[in-house]
Backbone bond lengths (Angstrom), bond angles and torsions (degrees), N, CA, C in turn:
res aa  C-N    CA-C-N  psi(-1)  N-CA   C-N-CA  omega(-1)  CA-C   N-CA-C  phi
1 X - - - 1.405 - - 1.477 115.15 -
2 X 1.305 115.49 137.72 1.467 121.20 178.07 1.508 111.61 -77.69
3 X 1.313 115.83 166.53 1.414 120.78 -177.39 1.612 113.19 -72.44
4 X 1.324 111.05 -25.51 1.428 121.34 176.37 1.474 113.93 -135.30
5 X 1.308 117.90 113.33 1.604 121.68 -174.82 1.522 105.32 -129.69
6 X 1.404 109.39 147.13 1.494 112.74 172.60 1.671 109.17 -66.82
7 X 1.202 111.92 150.27 1.460 120.76 -179.66 1.508 113.07 -151.86
8 X 1.251 124.05 145.25 1.466 132.49 -176.29 1.513 110.94 -17.91
9 X 1.345 120.75 91.99 1.452 122.66 178.38 1.434 116.03 75.05
10 X 1.279 122.05 16.03 1.388 119.06 -174.61 1.620 109.75 -176.96
11 X 1.357 116.68 -140.02 1.475 118.12 -177.70 1.525 104.71 -139.82
12 X 1.309 118.31 159.17 1.456 125.24 171.95 1.437 104.02 -119.07
13 X 1.343 114.45 131.16 1.543 122.43 177.46 1.589 108.98 -110.15
14 X 1.339 112.84 140.08 1.432 117.95 168.95 1.481 105.29 -103.89
15 X 1.317 119.40 124.28 1.453 125.33 -174.95 1.510 113.56 -122.63
16 X 1.400 115.03 145.17 1.489 117.86 166.59 1.491 104.32 -117.83
17 X 1.273 112.31 129.76 1.486 123.26 -172.34 1.450 114.36 -106.13
18 X 1.284 117.46 133.92 1.499 125.20 179.19 1.448 104.83 -118.34
19 X 1.423 118.51 98.04 1.453 121.97 178.49 1.578 110.43 -74.06
20 X 1.363 112.18 168.86 1.441 122.32 175.77 1.589 112.41 57.32
21 X 1.342 113.79 36.79 1.520 115.59 178.72 1.502 111.24 -84.53
22 X 1.185 119.83 170.86 1.540 122.74 177.62 1.488 110.03 -63.74
23 X 1.280 118.83 -36.94 1.449 119.12 176.07 1.587 107.62 -152.59
24 X 1.337 114.26 164.75 1.471 122.65 179.34 1.667 107.25 -81.96
25 X 1.242 114.76 123.73 1.404 118.11 -176.27 1.498 114.26 -162.60
26 X 1.301 120.02 156.09 1.444 122.44 169.54 1.503 109.64 -80.27
27 X 1.314 119.72 132.34 1.458 121.61 -172.70 1.476 115.71 -121.63
28 X 1.453 118.65 27.23 1.477 120.68 176.30 1.507 108.64 94.75
29 X 1.411 111.27 -155.24 1.399 118.16 -178.16 1.503 108.78 -105.84
30 X 1.384 112.03 154.69 1.464 122.00 178.98 1.540 103.65 -136.87
31 X 1.376 117.58 96.62 1.468 123.52 -175.30 1.503 105.91 59.29
32 X 1.325 115.26 -122.90 1.491 121.98 178.81 1.489 117.05 -96.43
33 X 1.372 112.76 23.96 1.461 120.81 -179.92 1.416 110.33 -128.81
34 X 1.365 117.73 170.52 1.484 121.37 171.78 1.503 105.86 -103.04
35 X 1.252 115.24 135.86 1.559 121.97 -178.53 1.512 106.05 -88.07
36 X 1.323 115.65 134.10 1.443 121.07 173.73 1.606 104.46 -129.36
37 X 1.342 117.80 128.59 1.405 122.58 172.85 1.505 106.47 -93.42
38 X 1.357 114.05 132.28 1.480 122.55 -176.96 1.567 108.18 -121.74
39 X 1.320 112.96 126.87 1.492 116.44 -178.12 1.509 112.43 -68.76
40 X 1.334 118.49 -33.90 1.472 120.45 -178.57 1.565 114.64 -63.77
41 X 1.288 119.18 149.45 1.436 119.42 172.09 1.582 110.53 -75.37
42 X 1.264 121.21 159.49 1.493 121.64 176.12 1.424 114.11 -79.39
43 X 1.352 119.96 59.92 1.510 124.06 -173.66 1.548 108.76 -121.86
44 X 1.322 118.41 123.95 1.435 121.56 175.96 1.525 115.11 55.20
45 X 1.384 114.20 32.00 1.503 119.88 174.01 1.481 114.31 77.88
46 X 1.382 117.64 4.79 1.464 119.24 -178.06 1.575 113.71 -63.23
47 X 1.286 119.93 -32.92 1.501 127.88 174.73 1.510 107.71 -68.46
48 X 1.292 119.84 -42.51 1.496 120.37 178.86 1.519 108.55 -66.52
49 X 1.342 116.75 -42.54 1.491 116.70 -179.72 1.602 111.80 -66.28
50 X 1.267 115.65 -37.80 1.517 116.99 177.15 1.542 110.32 -69.40
51 X 1.315 116.75 -32.59 1.491 118.56 177.80 1.590 108.77 -66.72
52 X 1.241 120.12 -42.45 1.461 122.97 176.76 1.483 111.17 -62.75
53 X 1.345 119.51 -45.85 1.416 120.86 176.78 1.602 113.53 -63.70
54 X 1.315 110.83 -38.63 1.563 112.03 -179.52 1.581 110.50 -67.01
55 X 1.288 115.65 -42.59 1.430 120.97 -177.37 1.489 112.22 -67.66
56 X 1.373 119.66 -40.84 1.459 125.52 176.61 1.562 111.07 -62.18
57 X 1.409 118.32 -41.87 1.301 123.48 -179.81 1.520 110.20 -69.30
58 X 1.338 118.20 -48.18 1.461 124.42 -175.91 1.525 110.72 -63.84
59 X 1.314 117.94 -31.76 1.421 125.51 -176.98 1.517 112.75 -91.74
60 X 1.310 117.68 -16.41 1.484 119.68 -175.38 1.489 115.93 73.36
61 X 1.378 118.58 35.33 1.395 120.34 -178.18 1.580 104.21 -126.17
62 X 1.380 115.16 157.03 1.422 117.41 168.66 1.504 117.43 -58.21
63 X 1.295 124.57 149.70 1.517 124.22 178.34 1.505 108.90 -58.49
64 X 1.311 120.54 -27.31 1.447 120.61 -178.40 1.542 116.39 -62.82
65 X 1.415 113.28 -22.38 1.361 123.58 -178.44 1.533 111.22 -83.26
66 X 1.323 119.26 -10.52 1.442 124.07 -178.85 1.532 111.43 -104.35
67 X 1.347 117.28 117.27 1.361 118.27 -176.66 1.478 110.75 -130.84
68 X 1.374 112.11 127.96 1.480 125.73 176.25 1.545 106.94 -73.10
69 X 1.310 121.10 108.38 1.358 124.13 -174.22 1.558 114.90 -92.18
70 X 1.396 111.59 -40.49 1.524 116.46 -179.46 1.561 106.28 -146.11
71 X 1.237 112.16 152.55 1.539 118.88 172.79 1.533 114.07 94.70
72 X 1.271 115.06 27.50 1.512 119.06 -174.08 1.524 114.08 -55.80
73 X 1.315 117.11 -29.05 1.470 120.67 -179.35 1.485 112.78 -114.10
74 X 1.309 120.90 10.53 1.543 119.25 -179.24 1.452 109.32 -126.50
75 X 1.350 112.53 176.80 1.457 121.24 177.16 1.565 110.62 -72.94
76 X 1.287 115.87 -32.01 1.494 115.82 -175.57 1.498 106.04 -91.83
77 X 1.377 114.80 126.41 1.444 120.59 -175.40 1.490 115.17 -133.70
78 X 1.323 119.55 145.96 1.470 122.42 175.76 1.552 106.12 -113.31
79 X 1.309 111.10 127.38 1.508 113.55 178.70 1.422 108.38 -129.33
80 X 1.368 113.28 142.26 1.550 123.15 177.07 1.515 105.24 -106.58
81 X 1.386 113.65 134.85 1.478 121.62 176.18 1.503 107.85 -125.97
82 X 1.346 112.32 113.56 1.489 117.32 -175.85 1.539 111.84 -86.66
83 X 1.334 111.36 148.61 1.601 117.79 -178.11 1.429 119.34 75.68
84 X 1.395 120.41 18.12 1.416 121.75 175.61 1.610 105.04 -131.39
85 X 1.282 112.03 161.44 1.554 122.31 178.80 1.402 106.31 -105.86
86 X 1.368 113.00 159.82 1.541 119.01 170.91 1.483 115.14 -55.33
87 X 1.374 115.60 -35.40 1.471 116.77 -179.85 1.551 110.83 -68.74
88 X 1.349 116.62 -41.73 1.497 121.74 176.19 1.546 110.06 -58.81
89 X 1.270 119.45 -48.06 1.504 119.11 174.55 1.421 115.07 -56.93
90 X 1.400 117.03 -50.55 1.483 119.20 -178.46 1.471 109.79 -60.49
91 X 1.359 118.79 -37.16 1.443 118.68 -178.17 1.590 112.00 -69.18
92 X 1.343 114.99 -49.87 1.468 120.07 175.94 1.450 118.40 -58.99
93 X 1.319 117.82 -40.75 1.502 122.15 176.68 1.544 112.70 -88.75
94 X 1.296 121.12 -3.87 1.464 118.49 178.71 1.565 111.59 70.40
95 X 1.393 114.20 32.67 1.416 118.04 -175.67 1.530 107.51 -82.08
96 X 1.314 124.17 135.21 1.454 127.00 179.95 1.486 110.14 -102.45
């Protein structure tokens, strides 16, 4: 699977998350995933919530369009974003 793939009316992202970072930011590729540093610790879903907020803001979509599909408790996550294209995601996140 690629890091960014088309999916039913949007895209599916494979992400590798680094919690407790100095700031929340996109950090390039990590194998076949995109690496995202998250400032929040992985406690009570706060890192997941911050990830959804960060992706929604970065991609210019409402939070309701960003859905955590798999990996709720791990570093490896699959996220579906509705209403965007692969090209839009690659442009907004600077993916090459």
